[in-house]
C-alpha positions in Angstrom: 18.0 49.6 34.0 18.1 46.8 31.5 21.4 46.5 29.7 21.2 46.2 25.9 21.6 42.8 24.4 25.1 41.8 23.3 26.0 42.4 19.7 27.1 39.3 17.9 29.5 40.2 15.1 29.9 37.8 12.2 32.5 38.2 9.5 31.2 38.3 6.0 33.0 39.1 2.8 33.2 42.8 1.9 30.8 44.2 -0.6 31.9 43.8 -4.2 31.3 46.3 -7.0 31.3 44.6 -10.4 30.3 46.5 -13.5 28.2 48.9 -11.5 26.5 46.1 -9.4 26.9 45.9 -5.7 27.1 42.3 -4.4 26.8 41.7 -0.7 26.7 38.6 1.5 24.5 38.1 4.6 23.0 35.2 6.5 19.5 34.2 5.4 16.9 34.3 8.2 15.4 30.8 8.6 11.6 30.5 8.5 9.9 30.3 11.9 8.2 26.9 11.4 7.2 24.6 14.3 7.7 20.9 13.4 7.4 17.9 15.6 8.6 14.6 14.2 7.3 11.4 15.9 9.2 8.2 15.0 7.9 4.6 15.3 10.2 4.0 18.3 8.7 6.9 20.2 5.2 5.7 19.4 5.9 2.3 21.0 7.0 4.0 24.3 4.0 6.3 24.7 1.3 4.7 27.0 -2.4 4.9 26.3 -2.1 5.3 22.5 -2.6 1.7 21.5 0.4 2.0 19.1 -1.2 4.6 16.9 1.0 7.5 15.8 -2.1 9.8 15.4 -3.0 9.3 19.0 0.4 10.4 20.1 -0.2 13.7 18.3 -3.4 14.2 20.4 -1.1 14.4 23.5 1.2 17.1 22.1 1.1 20.8 23.2 -1.4 22.9 21.3 -3.7 19.9 20.6 -6.9 19.7 22.6 -8.5 16.5 23.7 -11.2 15.6 21.2 -14.7 14.4 22.3 -14.9 10.8 23.4 -14.9 8.2 20.6 -14.5 10.9 17.9 -10.9 10.4 16.8 -10.4 14.0 15.7 -7.5 16.4 16.0 -8.4 19.8 17.5 -5.3 22.0 17.0 -5.2 25.4 18.8 -8.9 25.6 19.2 -9.8 25.3 15.5 -12.4 23.1 14.1 -11.2 19.5 13.4 -11.9 19.8 9.7 -9.3 22.6 9.6 -6.5 20.1 10.2 -5.4 17.8 7.5 -3.9 14.4 7.8 -1.7 13.2 4.9 -0.1 9.9 4.0 2.9 10.6 1.9 1.3 13.9 0.8 -2.0 12.3 0.0 -5.1 13.5 2.0 -6.6 10.8 4.2 -10.4 11.7 4.6 -10.9 9.7 7.8 -7.9 8.5 9.8 -9.7 6.4 12.4 -12.3 3.6 12.1 -15.7 3.6 13.8 -16.0 5.8 17.0 -12.3 6.6 17.3 -11.1 3.1 16.7 -7.7 2.1 15.4 -6.1 4.2 12.6 -6.7 3.1 9.0 -3.0 2.8 8.5 -0.9 0.4 10.6 1.8 2.2 12.6 4.3 -0.6 11.8 4.4 0.7 8.3 5.0 4.3 9.4 8.6 5.6 9.6 7.7 8.9 11.2 4.9 11.5 11.4 5.6 15.2 10.9 3.2 17.4 12.8 2.9 21.1 12.0 0.7 23.0 14.5 0.7 26.1 12.3 2.7 28.3 9.9 3.4 25.5 7.4 4.0 25.7 3.6 1.3 25.8 0.9 2.4 22.4 -0.4 0.3 20.8 2.4 -3.0 22.0 0.9 -5.8 24.2 2.2 -5.4 23.6 5.9 -5.7 26.5 8.3 -5.1 24.8 11.7 -2.5 22.0 11.6 -1.0 19.3 9.3 0.1 15.8 10.1 2.1 14.1 7.3 2.7 10.4 7.8 5.8 9.0 6.1 6.0 5.2 5.3 9.2 3.3 5.9 11.2 1.1 3.6 10.4 -2.6 3.5 13.1 -4.8 4.9 15.4 -6.4 2.4 17.4 -8.9 4.4 14.8 -11.6 4.8 11.1 -12.3 5.2 9.5 -10.7 8.3 6.0 -10.7 9.6 3.7 -10.5 12.6 0.1 -11.2 13.6 -1.8 -9.4 16.3 -5.1 -10.6 17.7 -7.1 -8.2 19.9 -10.6 -8.4 21.4 -12.2 -6.5 18.5 -10.0 -7.0 15.5 -6.9 -8.8 14.2 -4.1 -7.5 12.0 -1.3 -9.1 9.9 1.8 -7.8 8.2 4.4 -9.4 6.0 7.5 -7.8 4.4 10.7 -8.8 2.8 12.6 -9.1 -0.5 11.2 -10.6 -3.7 14.4 -10.5 -5.8 17.6 -8.4 -5.5 16.5 -4.7 -5.5 12.8 -5.4 -5.2 11.1 -5.6 -1.8 7.5 -5.5 -0.6 5.4 -5.0 2.5 1.7 -5.8 2.9 -0.6 -5.3 5.9 -4.2 -5.6 6.8 -6.7 -5.5 9.6 -10.2 -6.9 10.0 -12.7 -6.5 12.8 -15.0 -9.2 14.0 -17.3 -7.3 16.3 -20.3 -8.4 14.1 -19.2 -12.0 14.4 -18.8 -12.0 18.2 -22.0 -10.1 18.9 -24.2 -12.1 16.6 -25.0 -14.9 19.0 -26.1 -12.4 21.7 -28.7 -10.8 19.6 -32.2 -11.7 20.7 -34.2 -13.7 18.2 -37.2 -11.3 18.4 -35.1 -8.2 17.9 -36.7 -5.9 15.3 -33.4 -4.1 14.5 -29.8 -4.4 15.7 -26.8 -2.6 14.2 -23.5 -4.4 14.0 -20.3 -2.4 12.9 -17.4 -3.9 11.0 -14.3 -2.4 9.4 -11.2 -3.4 7.6 -8.1 -1.7 6.0 -5.2 -2.7 3.9 -1.8 -1.3 2.8 0.8 -2.4 0.3 4.3 -1.1 -0.6 6.4 -2.2 -3.5 9.9 -0.7 -3.7 12.3 -1.0 -6.6 15.9 0.0 -6.2 17.7 -1.6 -9.2 18.2 1.6 -11.0 21.3 3.8 -10.4 20.4 6.8 -8.2 16.7 6.2 -8.7 14.0 4.5 -6.6 10.5 3.5 -7.7 7.9 3.0 -5.0 4.3 2.1 -5.3 1.9 2.6 -2.3 -1.6 1.2 -2.2 -4.0 1.6 0.7 -7.6 1.6 1.5 -10.2 1.1 4.2 -13.9 0.6 4.7 -16.4 1.0 7.6 -19.9 -0.5 7.4 -22.9 -1.0 9.5 -25.0 -4.1 9.2 -28.6 -3.9 10.2 -29.9 -7.2 11.6 -33.5 -7.8 12.4 -36.5 -10.1 11.8 -34.2 -12.8 10.4 -32.8 -10.6 7.6 -29.6 -8.6 7.4 -28.4 -5.9 5.1 -25.1 -4.0 4.6 
């Protein structure tokens, strides 16, 4: 026979009766919410993700592998459009570039990503499967920092640092050059040839000169385009 579970007794103040009202004290039951937080340090240690925090989420429990080159999140068997990806609470319509390419936000600007595979609050919008909320980090204020990265298909650049005391910035951008590299290999008699290209940019301006107040401005954007080349003419 199974023994009954042990009873854990906790001491709370006795009920009080004040002016006909009964006041009692009890422990509030916490909400049952699953939340996985992925930091930038963890992203750098996960192989096969190319440094993208969103690709790390694709390897978590409850997330199915998306179709090849799709760059989608399939959470608990739901449709990909049922999962929302947010950047500081703002909905990102397409988080990846062409054919599941790099994310439209550079991971070096991300402090952490909060992934909710279900049972999340209404503040995250009309999602029914999962939510991934990306949180940007503070720009460095000690001195000027930066890096440049050159890959086979694109290049990226990031600069951050202080402007004056209490005012710091961070800017980043990425531009592909698939169209430039593939152009010499297009036959001269080709009727039509499609060349993809993409770019994205992010900017953060943070002001901390006010007592107990911080003002932060976030600007970001991206664009994917297909250039049709043929018969000596090209269009975007």
